[in-house]
N, C-alpha and C positions, 0 to 999 in steps of 0.2 A: 281648184274649187273643191271644197270639202263636201263630204256626204251630208253633214248637218245643213249646209247652205242649200243643197239640192232639196232636202226635205222641207226647209223653210220656204223655198220658192214654190214647190209643188202644193203645199198647203196654204200658201199666201199669208204666211206669218210675218208681220211687219214689225213686231216688237223686238228691238235689238237686245233686250234684257233676258230673252229666253235662250238658254244654252242647251245644246244637245251634244252628247258625247258621240264618238265615232261608232260605237256599238249600241245605238239608241233603239233600233228596231228589233223587237222580239215577237215570237209567234205564240199564241195560246188560245184559250177558249173563254168566251164570255156569254153567259146565258145559253150554253150548249152549242154555240156557233164558233167556228174557227175565225180568228181575227188576228190582226197585227197590233202590237202595242208600241208606241213611240214614247220613250221616256225623255223628259225634258225638265229643266230646272229654271225657275224664274229668279234672276239675281239682279239686285239693284241696291243702292245705298239710300237709306231713309234720310230725308232732309229734316224731318220733324216727327215727333211721336204721334201716331194716328189717334191716340186716346186723349192726350192732354195738350197737344199742339206745341210742346216745348221744342224750341229750335235745337238742332244738333250742333254741339260745340266740341271739336276734337273727336273723340270716340265715346262721347257721353250716351249715344243712342245706338243700339245694335239690334238686329233682327234675331229672334230666337225661335227655333222650331220650323217645321214644314207642314204642309197640308197636301194630301193626295187628291187629285181631281181627275175625272174622266170626261173627256170630250168626245162625243160620238160624231163621226164624219160619215156621210153616205158612201156606199160602196162605189168605187170607180172602176172602169174598164170592163 
């Protein structure tokens, strides 16, 4: 069982398209408080363009860019 699978189970993440590397947990400060950061990446293949709904044929549609999000989870333990 991998570390990312343990994190997934602990946080009840059910989306299989979220990938976490083995060194995903880091420590830092946010708004002056000590906290843990878990880095993850959402990966999936697009079936159609979200703007014009053109269907994907071969490699005609690909995702470009990333977006940083912060999800706040209540303190445990």
